[in-house]
Backbone atoms as SQL, in Angstrom:
CREATE TABLE atoms (id INTEGER PRIMARY KEY, chain TEXT, resi INTEGER, resn TEXT, atom TEXT, x REAL, y REAL, z REAL);
INSERT INTO atoms VALUES
  (1, 'A', 1, 'MET', 'N', 135.284, 183.793, 49.006),
  (2, 'A', 1, 'MET', 'CA', 135.214, 184.115, 50.571),
  (3, 'A', 1, 'MET', 'C', 135.238, 183.168, 51.250),
  (4, 'A', 2, 'HIS', 'N', 135.880, 183.096, 52.743),
  (5, 'A', 2, 'HIS', 'CA', 135.848, 182.009, 53.409),
  (6, 'A', 2, 'HIS', 'C', 134.772, 182.673, 54.554),
  (7, 'A', 3, 'VAL', 'N', 134.101, 181.722, 54.845),
  (8, 'A', 3, 'VAL', 'CA', 133.277, 182.091, 56.140),
  (9, 'A', 3, 'VAL', 'C', 133.188, 180.929, 57.166),
  (10, 'A', 4, 'VAL', 'N', 133.466, 181.534, 58.244),
  (11, 'A', 4, 'VAL', 'CA', 133.345, 180.722, 59.669),
  (12, 'A', 4, 'VAL', 'C', 132.118, 180.537, 60.208),
  (13, 'A', 5, 'ILE', 'N', 131.450, 179.657, 60.743),
  (14, 'A', 5, 'ILE', 'CA', 130.416, 179.581, 61.312),
  (15, 'A', 5, 'ILE', 'C', 130.586, 178.997, 62.846),
  (16, 'A', 6, 'ARG', 'N', 130.029, 179.493, 63.795),
  (17, 'A', 6, 'ARG', 'CA', 130.433, 179.304, 65.010),
  (18, 'A', 6, 'ARG', 'C', 128.701, 178.884, 65.424),
  (19, 'A', 7, 'HIS', 'N', 128.485, 177.443, 65.734),
  (20, 'A', 7, 'HIS', 'CA', 127.559, 176.783, 66.141),
  (21, 'A', 7, 'HIS', 'C', 127.484, 176.916, 67.597),
  (22, 'A', 8, 'TYR', 'N', 126.570, 177.535, 68.074),
  (23, 'A', 8, 'TYR', 'CA', 126.237, 176.803, 69.836),
  (24, 'A', 8, 'TYR', 'C', 125.120, 175.906, 70.031),
  (25, 'A', 9, 'ILE', 'N', 125.488, 174.959, 70.222),
  (26, 'A', 9, 'ILE', 'CA', 124.533, 173.657, 70.341),
  (27, 'A', 9, 'ILE', 'C', 123.602, 173.381, 71.518),
  (28, 'A', 10, 'SER', 'N', 122.393, 173.757, 71.261),
  (29, 'A', 10, 'SER', 'CA', 121.448, 173.646, 72.390),
  (30, 'A', 10, 'SER', 'C', 120.544, 172.409, 72.594),
  (31, 'A', 11, 'ASP', 'N', 120.469, 171.477, 71.498),
  (32, 'A', 11, 'ASP', 'CA', 119.512, 170.470, 71.486),
  (33, 'A', 11, 'ASP', 'C', 120.574, 169.498, 70.725),
  (34, 'A', 12, 'PRO', 'N', 121.360, 168.752, 71.308),
  (35, 'A', 12, 'PRO', 'CA', 122.095, 167.747, 70.594),
  (36, 'A', 12, 'PRO', 'C', 121.466, 166.852, 69.434),
  (37, 'A', 13, 'ALA', 'N', 120.589, 166.262, 70.079),
  (38, 'A', 13, 'ALA', 'CA', 119.442, 165.165, 69.101),
  (39, 'A', 13, 'ALA', 'C', 119.396, 165.982, 67.875),
  (40, 'A', 14, 'GLN', 'N', 118.684, 167.137, 67.784),
  (41, 'A', 14, 'GLN', 'CA', 118.146, 168.020, 66.681),
  (42, 'A', 14, 'GLN', 'C', 119.631, 167.999, 65.991),
  (43, 'A', 15, 'TRP', 'N', 120.475, 168.516, 66.831),
  (44, 'A', 15, 'TRP', 'CA', 121.602, 168.852, 66.043),
  (45, 'A', 15, 'TRP', 'C', 122.218, 167.945, 65.249),
  (46, 'A', 16, 'ASP', 'N', 122.374, 166.506, 65.529),
  (47, 'A', 16, 'ASP', 'CA', 122.873, 165.657, 64.974),
  (48, 'A', 16, 'ASP', 'C', 121.711, 165.140, 63.982),
  (49, 'A', 17, 'ARG', 'N', 120.646, 165.465, 63.578),
  (50, 'A', 17, 'ARG', 'CA', 119.829, 165.307, 62.601),
  (51, 'A', 17, 'ARG', 'C', 120.238, 166.430, 61.383),
  (52, 'A', 18, 'THR', 'N', 120.549, 167.630, 61.952),
  (53, 'A', 18, 'THR', 'CA', 120.782, 168.603, 61.215),
  (54, 'A', 18, 'THR', 'C', 122.106, 168.334, 60.328),
  (55, 'A', 19, 'VAL', 'N', 123.086, 168.013, 61.076),
  (56, 'A', 19, 'VAL', 'CA', 124.422, 167.433, 60.430),
  (57, 'A', 19, 'VAL', 'C', 124.158, 166.352, 59.396),
  (58, 'A', 20, 'LYS', 'N', 123.428, 165.205, 59.689),
  (59, 'A', 20, 'LYS', 'CA', 123.012, 164.387, 58.804),
  (60, 'A', 20, 'LYS', 'C', 122.717, 164.901, 57.513),
  (61, 'A', 21, 'ASN', 'N', 121.304, 165.674, 57.817),
  (62, 'A', 21, 'ASN', 'CA', 121.136, 166.115, 56.625),
  (63, 'A', 21, 'ASN', 'C', 121.859, 166.881, 55.462),
  (64, 'A', 22, 'ILE', 'N', 122.567, 167.868, 56.036),
  (65, 'A', 22, 'ILE', 'CA', 123.771, 168.978, 55.231),
  (66, 'A', 22, 'ILE', 'C', 124.598, 167.640, 54.709),
  (67, 'A', 23, 'MET', 'N', 125.074, 166.776, 55.845),
  (68, 'A', 23, 'MET', 'CA', 126.094, 165.675, 55.027),
  (69, 'A', 23, 'MET', 'C', 125.483, 165.111, 53.924),
  (70, 'A', 24, 'SER', 'N', 124.314, 164.879, 53.969),
  (71, 'A', 24, 'SER', 'CA', 123.673, 164.289, 52.775),
  (72, 'A', 24, 'SER', 'C', 123.549, 165.023, 51.621),
  (73, 'A', 25, 'MET', 'N', 123.180, 166.388, 51.903),
  (74, 'A', 25, 'MET', 'CA', 123.138, 167.133, 50.715),
  (75, 'A', 25, 'MET', 'C', 124.552, 167.364, 49.941),
  (76, 'A', 26, 'ILE', 'N', 125.663, 167.395, 50.645),
  (77, 'A', 26, 'ILE', 'CA', 126.852, 167.451, 50.263),
  (78, 'A', 26, 'ILE', 'C', 127.363, 166.469, 49.289),
  (79, 'A', 27, 'GLU', 'N', 126.866, 165.028, 50.309),
  (80, 'A', 27, 'GLU', 'CA', 127.306, 163.502, 49.301),
  (81, 'A', 27, 'GLU', 'C', 126.226, 163.545, 48.009),
  (82, 'A', 28, 'GLN', 'N', 125.344, 164.166, 47.985),
  (83, 'A', 28, 'GLN', 'CA', 124.379, 164.035, 46.803),
  (84, 'A', 28, 'GLN', 'C', 124.323, 165.370, 45.889),
  (85, 'A', 29, 'HIS', 'N', 125.402, 166.349, 46.168),
  (86, 'A', 29, 'HIS', 'CA', 125.702, 167.411, 45.295),
  (87, 'A', 29, 'HIS', 'C', 124.541, 168.596, 45.266),
  (88, 'A', 30, 'ARG', 'N', 123.658, 168.489, 46.182),
  (89, 'A', 30, 'ARG', 'CA', 122.295, 169.273, 46.332),
  (90, 'A', 30, 'ARG', 'C', 122.545, 170.599, 46.916),
  (91, 'A', 31, 'LEU', 'N', 123.724, 170.952, 47.439),
  (92, 'A', 31, 'LEU', 'CA', 124.131, 172.314, 48.028),
  (93, 'A', 31, 'LEU', 'C', 123.886, 173.342, 46.907),
  (94, 'A', 32, 'PRO', 'N', 123.381, 174.689, 47.268),
  (95, 'A', 32, 'PRO', 'CA', 122.948, 175.597, 46.221),
  (96, 'A', 32, 'PRO', 'C', 124.748, 176.122, 45.384),
  (97, 'A', 33, 'ASN', 'N', 124.650, 176.480, 44.535),
  (98, 'A', 33, 'ASN', 'CA', 125.686, 177.037, 43.907),
  (99, 'A', 33, 'ASN', 'C', 126.354, 177.727, 44.621),
  (100, 'A', 34, 'GLY', 'N', 127.870, 177.771, 44.818),
  (101, 'A', 34, 'GLY', 'CA', 128.582, 178.518, 45.573),
  (102, 'A', 34, 'GLY', 'C', 129.012, 178.461, 46.757),
  (103, 'A', 35, 'PHE', 'N', 128.399, 177.391, 47.213),
  (104, 'A', 35, 'PHE', 'CA', 128.648, 176.998, 48.724),
  (105, 'A', 35, 'PHE', 'C', 129.711, 175.648, 48.608),
  (106, 'A', 36, 'LYS', 'N', 130.610, 175.774, 49.249),
  (107, 'A', 36, 'LYS', 'CA', 131.872, 174.509, 49.593),
  (108, 'A', 36, 'LYS', 'C', 131.879, 174.412, 50.825),
  (109, 'A', 37, 'PRO', 'N', 131.777, 173.653, 51.327),
  (110, 'A', 37, 'PRO', 'CA', 132.259, 173.095, 52.671),
  (111, 'A', 37, 'PRO', 'C', 133.463, 172.774, 52.880),
  (112, 'A', 38, 'LEU', 'N', 134.526, 173.160, 53.865),
  (113, 'A', 38, 'LEU', 'CA', 135.838, 172.951, 53.672),
  (114, 'A', 38, 'LEU', 'C', 136.130, 172.191, 55.163),
  (115, 'A', 39, 'GLU', 'N', 135.702, 172.711, 56.122),
  (116, 'A', 39, 'GLU', 'CA', 136.051, 172.026, 57.800),
  (117, 'A', 39, 'GLU', 'C', 134.518, 171.983, 58.456),
  (118, 'A', 40, 'TYR', 'N', 134.681, 170.832, 59.483),
  (119, 'A', 40, 'TYR', 'CA', 133.541, 170.647, 60.458),
  (120, 'A', 40, 'TYR', 'C', 134.141, 170.170, 61.483),
  (121, 'A', 41, 'LEU', 'N', 134.312, 171.118, 62.615),
  (122, 'A', 41, 'LEU', 'CA', 134.864, 170.929, 63.909),
  (123, 'A', 41, 'LEU', 'C', 134.308, 170.828, 64.802),
  (124, 'A', 42, 'PRO', 'N', 133.637, 169.779, 65.274),
  (125, 'A', 42, 'PRO', 'CA', 132.646, 169.526, 66.391),
  (126, 'A', 42, 'PRO', 'C', 133.474, 169.567, 67.803),
  (127, 'A', 43, 'SER', 'N', 133.055, 170.065, 68.784),
  (128, 'A', 43, 'SER', 'CA', 133.770, 169.872, 70.323),
  (129, 'A', 43, 'SER', 'C', 133.729, 168.562, 70.823),
  (130, 'A', 44, 'VAL', 'N', 134.498, 168.120, 71.617),
  (131, 'A', 44, 'VAL', 'CA', 134.283, 166.853, 72.420),
  (132, 'A', 44, 'VAL', 'C', 133.161, 166.789, 73.072),
  (133, 'A', 45, 'ASP', 'N', 132.833, 167.993, 73.628),
  (134, 'A', 45, 'ASP', 'CA', 131.437, 167.836, 74.816),
  (135, 'A', 45, 'ASP', 'C', 130.144, 167.777, 73.791),
  (136, 'A', 46, 'GLY', 'N', 130.350, 168.330, 72.817),
  (137, 'A', 46, 'GLY', 'CA', 129.271, 168.233, 71.647),
  (138, 'A', 46, 'GLY', 'C', 128.417, 169.467, 72.080),
  (139, 'A', 47, 'ARG', 'N', 128.553, 170.464, 72.522),
  (140, 'A', 47, 'ARG', 'CA', 128.273, 172.191, 72.787),
  (141, 'A', 47, 'ARG', 'C', 128.540, 172.859, 71.700),
  (142, 'A', 48, 'ASN', 'N', 129.452, 172.806, 71.032),
  (143, 'A', 48, 'ASN', 'CA', 129.848, 173.771, 69.953),
  (144, 'A', 48, 'ASN', 'C', 130.198, 172.955, 68.759),
  (145, 'A', 49, 'ALA', 'N', 130.377, 173.415, 67.559),
  (146, 'A', 49, 'ALA', 'CA', 131.152, 173.275, 66.578),
  (147, 'A', 49, 'ALA', 'C', 131.438, 174.623, 65.562),
  (148, 'A', 50, 'ASP', 'N', 132.438, 174.425, 65.075),
  (149, 'A', 50, 'ASP', 'CA', 132.898, 175.533, 64.113),
  (150, 'A', 50, 'ASP', 'C', 133.041, 174.833, 62.345),
  (151, 'A', 51, 'CYS', 'N', 132.745, 175.612, 61.633),
  (152, 'A', 51, 'CYS', 'CA', 132.568, 175.232, 60.218),
  (153, 'A', 51, 'CYS', 'C', 133.457, 176.336, 59.399),
  (154, 'A', 52, 'VAL', 'N', 133.951, 175.778, 58.254),
  (155, 'A', 52, 'VAL', 'CA', 134.618, 176.728, 57.576),
  (156, 'A', 52, 'VAL', 'C', 133.963, 176.403, 55.906),
  (157, 'A', 53, 'TRP', 'N', 133.441, 177.326, 55.579),
  (158, 'A', 53, 'TRP', 'CA', 132.967, 177.149, 54.388),
  (159, 'A', 53, 'TRP', 'C', 133.593, 178.280, 53.216),
  (160, 'A', 54, 'GLU', 'N', 133.418, 177.847, 51.737),
  (161, 'A', 54, 'GLU', 'CA', 133.649, 178.591, 51.007),
  (162, 'A', 54, 'GLU', 'C', 132.465, 179.242, 50.337),
  (163, 'A', 55, 'ALA', 'N', 131.955, 180.774, 50.273),
  (164, 'A', 55, 'ALA', 'CA', 130.777, 181.089, 49.718),
  (165, 'A', 55, 'ALA', 'C', 131.044, 182.386, 48.742),
  (166, 'A', 56, 'GLU', 'N', 130.434, 182.917, 48.096),
  (167, 'A', 56, 'GLU', 'CA', 130.208, 183.877, 47.068),
  (168, 'A', 56, 'GLU', 'C', 129.769, 185.199, 47.841),
  (169, 'A', 57, 'SER', 'N', 128.819, 184.545, 49.043),
  (170, 'A', 57, 'SER', 'CA', 128.214, 185.706, 50.023),
  (171, 'A', 57, 'SER', 'C', 128.026, 185.289, 51.244),
  (172, 'A', 58, 'LEU', 'N', 128.388, 185.861, 52.254),
  (173, 'A', 58, 'LEU', 'CA', 128.113, 185.711, 53.554),
  (174, 'A', 58, 'LEU', 'C', 126.706, 185.513, 54.003),
  (175, 'A', 59, 'GLY', 'N', 125.995, 186.379, 53.553),
  (176, 'A', 59, 'GLY', 'CA', 124.438, 186.713, 53.411),
  (177, 'A', 59, 'GLY', 'C', 124.036, 185.599, 52.946),
  (178, 'A', 60, 'ALA', 'N', 124.286, 185.103, 51.818),
  (179, 'A', 60, 'ALA', 'CA', 123.512, 184.071, 51.491),
  (180, 'A', 60, 'ALA', 'C', 123.836, 182.655, 52.102),
  (181, 'A', 61, 'LEU', 'N', 125.031, 182.321, 52.667),
  (182, 'A', 61, 'LEU', 'CA', 125.324, 181.302, 53.286),
  (183, 'A', 61, 'LEU', 'C', 124.510, 181.274, 54.630),
  (184, 'A', 62, 'GLN', 'N', 124.484, 182.622, 55.175),
  (185, 'A', 62, 'GLN', 'CA', 123.805, 182.343, 56.439),
  (186, 'A', 62, 'GLN', 'C', 122.273, 182.270, 56.223),
  (187, 'A', 63, 'LYS', 'N', 121.665, 182.814, 55.328),
  (188, 'A', 63, 'LYS', 'CA', 120.478, 182.708, 55.026),
  (189, 'A', 63, 'LYS', 'C', 120.001, 181.174, 54.766),
  (190, 'A', 64, 'PHE', 'N', 121.227, 180.390, 53.751),
  (191, 'A', 64, 'PHE', 'CA', 120.770, 178.891, 53.732),
  (192, 'A', 64, 'PHE', 'C', 121.003, 178.040, 55.244),
  (193, 'A', 65, 'MET', 'N', 122.042, 178.308, 56.064),
  (194, 'A', 65, 'MET', 'CA', 122.404, 177.451, 57.300),
  (195, 'A', 65, 'MET', 'C', 121.485, 177.976, 58.359),
  (196, 'A', 66, 'ASP', 'N', 120.926, 179.161, 58.515),
  (197, 'A', 66, 'ASP', 'CA', 120.002, 179.332, 59.165),
  (198, 'A', 66, 'ASP', 'C', 118.451, 178.934, 58.922),
  (199, 'A', 67, 'ARG', 'N', 118.269, 178.436, 57.709),
  (200, 'A', 67, 'ARG', 'CA', 117.060, 177.852, 57.507),
  (201, 'A', 67, 'ARG', 'C', 117.357, 176.353, 57.721),
  (202, 'A', 68, 'GLU', 'N', 118.320, 175.859, 57.463),
  (203, 'A', 68, 'GLU', 'CA', 118.680, 174.130, 57.188),
  (204, 'A', 68, 'GLU', 'C', 119.061, 173.720, 58.613),
  (205, 'A', 69, 'THR', 'N', 119.800, 174.595, 59.719),
  (206, 'A', 69, 'THR', 'CA', 120.210, 173.873, 60.994),
  (207, 'A', 69, 'THR', 'C', 119.110, 174.421, 62.023),
  (208, 'A', 70, 'SER', 'N', 118.908, 173.375, 62.989),
  (209, 'A', 70, 'SER', 'CA', 118.047, 173.578, 63.892),
  (210, 'A', 70, 'SER', 'C', 119.110, 172.869, 65.077),
  (211, 'A', 71, 'GLY', 'N', 118.495, 173.565, 66.429),
  (212, 'A', 71, 'GLY', 'CA', 119.190, 172.823, 67.376),
  (213, 'A', 71, 'GLY', 'C', 120.669, 173.590, 67.976),
  (214, 'A', 72, 'ALA', 'N', 120.643, 174.648, 67.284),
  (215, 'A', 72, 'ALA', 'CA', 121.803, 175.522, 67.562),
  (216, 'A', 72, 'ALA', 'C', 121.733, 176.942, 67.183),
  (217, 'A', 73, 'ARG', 'N', 122.412, 177.914, 67.760),
  (218, 'A', 73, 'ARG', 'CA', 122.167, 179.225, 67.442),
  (219, 'A', 73, 'ARG', 'C', 123.737, 179.574, 66.726),
  (220, 'A', 74, 'ASN', 'N', 123.621, 180.197, 65.794),
  (221, 'A', 74, 'ASN', 'CA', 124.779, 180.389, 64.441),
  (222, 'A', 74, 'ASN', 'C', 125.120, 181.675, 64.664),
  (223, 'A', 75, 'GLU', 'N', 126.605, 181.827, 64.634),
  (224, 'A', 75, 'GLU', 'CA', 127.439, 183.017, 64.528),
  (225, 'A', 75, 'GLU', 'C', 128.159, 183.152, 63.372),
  (226, 'A', 76, 'TYR', 'N', 128.558, 184.024, 62.727),
  (227, 'A', 76, 'TYR', 'CA', 128.938, 184.124, 61.219),
  (228, 'A', 76, 'TYR', 'C', 130.205, 185.301, 61.018),
  (229, 'A', 77, 'PHE', 'N', 131.184, 184.890, 60.708),
  (230, 'A', 77, 'PHE', 'CA', 132.314, 186.075, 60.287),
  (231, 'A', 77, 'PHE', 'C', 133.116, 185.644, 58.732),
  (232, 'A', 78, 'GLU', 'N', 133.346, 186.666, 58.159),
  (233, 'A', 78, 'GLU', 'CA', 134.092, 186.230, 56.954),
  (234, 'A', 78, 'GLU', 'C', 135.715, 186.426, 57.316),
  (235, 'A', 79, 'VAL', 'N', 136.294, 185.361, 56.798),
  (236, 'A', 79, 'VAL', 'CA', 137.856, 185.047, 57.299),
  (237, 'A', 79, 'VAL', 'C', 138.814, 186.213, 56.641),
  (238, 'A', 80, 'ASN', 'N', 139.794, 186.846, 57.142),
  (239, 'A', 80, 'ASN', 'CA', 140.784, 187.491, 56.329),
  (240, 'A', 80, 'ASN', 'C', 141.522, 186.427, 55.718),
  (241, 'A', 81, 'SER', 'N', 141.146, 186.041, 54.827),
  (242, 'A', 81, 'SER', 'CA', 141.911, 184.846, 53.843),
  (243, 'A', 81, 'SER', 'C', 143.393, 185.308, 53.808),
  (244, 'A', 82, 'GLU', 'N', 143.946, 186.431, 53.472),
  (245, 'A', 82, 'GLU', 'CA', 145.305, 186.657, 53.612),
  (246, 'A', 82, 'GLU', 'C', 145.848, 186.615, 54.681),
  (247, 'A', 83, 'ALA', 'N', 145.307, 186.797, 55.863),
  (248, 'A', 83, 'ALA', 'CA', 146.151, 186.493, 56.766),
  (249, 'A', 83, 'ALA', 'C', 146.110, 185.193, 57.600),
  (250, 'A', 84, 'ALA', 'N', 144.950, 184.884, 57.101),
  (251, 'A', 84, 'ALA', 'CA', 144.735, 183.111, 57.654),
  (252, 'A', 84, 'ALA', 'C', 145.861, 182.088, 57.184),
  (253, 'A', 85, 'ILE', 'N', 146.024, 181.054, 58.107),
  (254, 'A', 85, 'ILE', 'CA', 146.821, 179.935, 58.110),
  (255, 'A', 85, 'ILE', 'C', 146.251, 178.584, 57.659),
  (256, 'A', 86, 'GLY', 'N', 146.798, 178.120, 56.637),
  (257, 'A', 86, 'GLY', 'CA', 145.932, 176.745, 56.035),
  (258, 'A', 86, 'GLY', 'C', 144.914, 176.796, 55.247),
  (259, 'A', 87, 'LEU', 'N', 144.475, 178.156, 55.043),
  (260, 'A', 87, 'LEU', 'CA', 143.390, 178.038, 53.692),
  (261, 'A', 87, 'LEU', 'C', 144.013, 178.074, 52.426),
  (262, 'A', 88, 'PRO', 'N', 143.354, 177.813, 51.385),
  (263, 'A', 88, 'PRO', 'CA', 144.145, 177.815, 49.993),
  (264, 'A', 88, 'PRO', 'C', 143.842, 179.162, 49.833),
  (265, 'A', 89, 'LYS', 'N', 144.811, 179.467, 48.796),
  (266, 'A', 89, 'LYS', 'CA', 144.723, 180.926, 48.581),
  (267, 'A', 89, 'LYS', 'C', 144.095, 181.364, 47.224),
  (268, 'A', 90, 'SER', 'N', 143.523, 181.934, 46.780),
  (269, 'A', 90, 'SER', 'CA', 142.667, 182.424, 45.723),
  (270, 'A', 90, 'SER', 'C', 143.302, 181.686, 44.194),
  (271, 'A', 91, 'GLU', 'N', 144.592, 181.890, 44.182),
  (272, 'A', 91, 'GLU', 'CA', 145.092, 181.424, 43.019),
  (273, 'A', 91, 'GLU', 'C', 144.833, 179.877, 42.887),
  (274, 'A', 92, 'GLU', 'N', 144.980, 178.944, 44.233),
  (275, 'A', 92, 'GLU', 'CA', 144.811, 177.770, 44.192),
  (276, 'A', 92, 'GLU', 'C', 143.272, 177.430, 43.975),
  (277, 'A', 93, 'LEU', 'N', 142.496, 178.559, 44.475),
  (278, 'A', 93, 'LEU', 'CA', 141.024, 177.895, 44.498),
  (279, 'A', 93, 'LEU', 'C', 140.857, 178.098, 42.693),
  (280, 'A', 94, 'LEU', 'N', 141.255, 178.916, 42.479),
  (281, 'A', 94, 'LEU', 'CA', 140.969, 179.033, 40.721),
  (282, 'A', 94, 'LEU', 'C', 141.311, 177.984, 40.103),
  (283, 'A', 95, 'GLN', 'N', 142.896, 177.071, 40.217),
  (284, 'A', 95, 'GLN', 'CA', 143.221, 176.065, 39.580),
  (285, 'A', 95, 'GLN', 'C', 142.670, 174.889, 40.247),
  (286, 'A', 96, 'ALA', 'N', 142.011, 174.646, 41.057),
  (287, 'A', 96, 'ALA', 'CA', 141.356, 173.710, 41.563),
  (288, 'A', 96, 'ALA', 'C', 139.745, 173.691, 40.605),
  (289, 'A', 97, 'ARG', 'N', 139.352, 174.872, 40.461),
  (290, 'A', 97, 'ARG', 'CA', 138.194, 174.737, 39.832),
  (291, 'A', 97, 'ARG', 'C', 138.403, 174.598, 38.081),
  (292, 'A', 98, 'ALA', 'N', 139.686, 174.692, 37.895),
  (293, 'A', 98, 'ALA', 'CA', 139.747, 174.678, 36.380),
  (294, 'A', 98, 'ALA', 'C', 140.001, 173.296, 36.120),
  (295, 'A', 99, 'ALA', 'N', 140.443, 172.371, 37.002),
  (296, 'A', 99, 'ALA', 'CA', 140.758, 170.795, 36.933),
  (297, 'A', 99, 'ALA', 'C', 139.938, 169.942, 36.759);
């Protein structure tokens, strides 16, 4: 499934540290199994950011992100992948994993 997280940033300095920590986890392949970040979309003013993740469970991703993020309040929703534009379809995801 695809999950969007909307981050409402209240402490930009703390948020920057959070982003660096998560980026380090991504680069070092230390994310929990089943999580794949697809997009990080920070606003120009630094007060909001949206992320798109691939996850096996919204609840598991929420638990991980709420533990790992600080300096922001997070809102989550599962994407209707069949109606979305620009996301890989499930067949493409299966082919990418098999490669």
